[in-house]
Structures are given as C-alpha cells and as structure tokens.
N, C-alpha and C positions, 0 to 999 in steps of 0.2 A: 566046382564042373557045372557047365551051362546045364538045364534040362532043358531038351529036346522036345519039342513039340511037332506035330503034324501042322504044315501050313501052306498056301495056295501062294505062286508067285506070282507078284504083280506085275513082272511084264509077261510072262509064256503062260499062264495058269496051270504049272504045272502044281501037284501038291508032295513038296519035299518035308524032311526032318531038318528045324531049325530053331533057332531062339528064338526070345521077344524080341532080340536090337533087330532082327533081320528082317528084309523083305524081300529079295530073289534067292531064286535056288542056286545061285552059281555069279561065277564073276562076272562071264560078257554079260548072260543078261543082267546084274546089276547095273554095270557100264552104260546097257543099254537103254535100261529103264530112269538113271541119270541123265545121257539123252533126251529121251522124249522128255520130259521134265521139266528143262530148259528150254525143248522146243514150246512146249506146253505156256511156260510162264510169259517167252517171244510171243506167240497167236493171240492169246488173249486181251492183252490191251487193245492191240488191233480192232478186233470183235465189240468189244465195250466200249470205246471209243464211236464206232459206226453205229450201234445202237442208240447210243447216246443224239447220233445226229441228228438220224433218224427220226426221233421221236419230238428234236424240236424241230425239224420239218415241219410235219405233222403238226404241231404246235402252231407254228406261225401258216402254215395252208387254212387251217380253220379258224383261228382268231383273225385275222387280218387283208388274207386275197380274199376274192369273188369265191363262191360254189361254183367250183368250175369242177364238171365230174371227172375228165380225163385226168386231171392231178391225182384224184382222187384214187381212182385207179389205178394209176403211175406208182404209188404210194403202198398201196395194197399190193403191185407187184414185189417192187421192190422188200419190201418189209418180210415175204414172204421166204428172201435167199438167208436173210437174217438168223432163222434157226436155221437154215441149213448148211452153215456156217458150222454152226455147234455139233452136227454129222461129221465133218470134214476134218474138224482141228477139235475135238473132242476135249472138257474139260475136268471129268469124272477119272475115274480111276479108268472104269472101259474106253476102249479103244475107239468105240464104235466101227464102222462099218470098213475101217480100216487095216483095222484086227483080221477079218477074215478075208481079207484081200483083195480088195477091192481100187482098184486107182483112185486117187483122187481130185486127176482131172475128168475119169467118168464121173464120180460121183457129184461134181460140179457142172460140167454138164448136162446131165441129167438133171439137176435141182433147179437150174436155169429154164430149161426148157419145160419144164412141171410149172415153174414162177410163170413164165410167159402165156401156157395152155391156162393158166388159174385166172391169168387176166386177160384174157383172149373171151373166155366166160365170163366172169363176171362185167366185163365191158359189154357182151353180148347178152347175157341177161338183162342187165339193168337199164339198157337201151331200151329192151320190151315193155318198160312200164311205162 
C-alpha cells in the first residue's frame, strides 16, 4: 500500500493526499496539466529563437552599422517585449498572470503599450542631452 502524503496540485494549487508519483489532485486536473505542459513546450522554442534573433540584431547593430540612435531606441523597445512574453507564456510551474484570470490579449496590449511608452520616454530623455 502506498503511503499518502499531503501534496499541492501542480495545476490548481489545491492541497490533496497523494503518492510520490502523483502530481495532480484529480484526473481532470491531470489532463489539463498535461495539455498545459504540451502548450508550454510549443511556445518555449519560438520565444528562445526570438531572443536569439534580437541578440544577433543588437550585435550586428553595435559592431557593423553606424551609430544610429533611433535603431538603438527601437531595439530597447523591442527587447522589452521579450520578457513580457515570459509573463504571457511562462515556462515555470507558476502560470503567471493567466492563473489569475487575465486574458492573454489584455496582457499583450498592456505590454506593447508599456514598451512603446518606455521607448518614447527613452527617446525624449536621451534627446535632451
């Protein structure tokens, strides 16, 4: 007979009695958790590729292109979107803002708006000097 221990469900965060092998409190939670893990694997690769492309563009811009401030500001604004993708499609156990019921589109528009605002403020601030 398996020894039951108190565990926390990886999908819904409820406390339940389970074995060492179990990860979810019920079969529906287990199915949802498996779907979530598959979706996470699908979204992890494009974000990594996007981050690598941004770093390559930054390297090429610094090393080979003339010192153009607008391209630097644009890179700053675009690079702020990359961490936000980790909020929308998180890769850890916590599902970020989605877990609290915030829709992906609302998070995306908020993130893009903040990135544009930071870009404008950075551009305005650096043009003063």
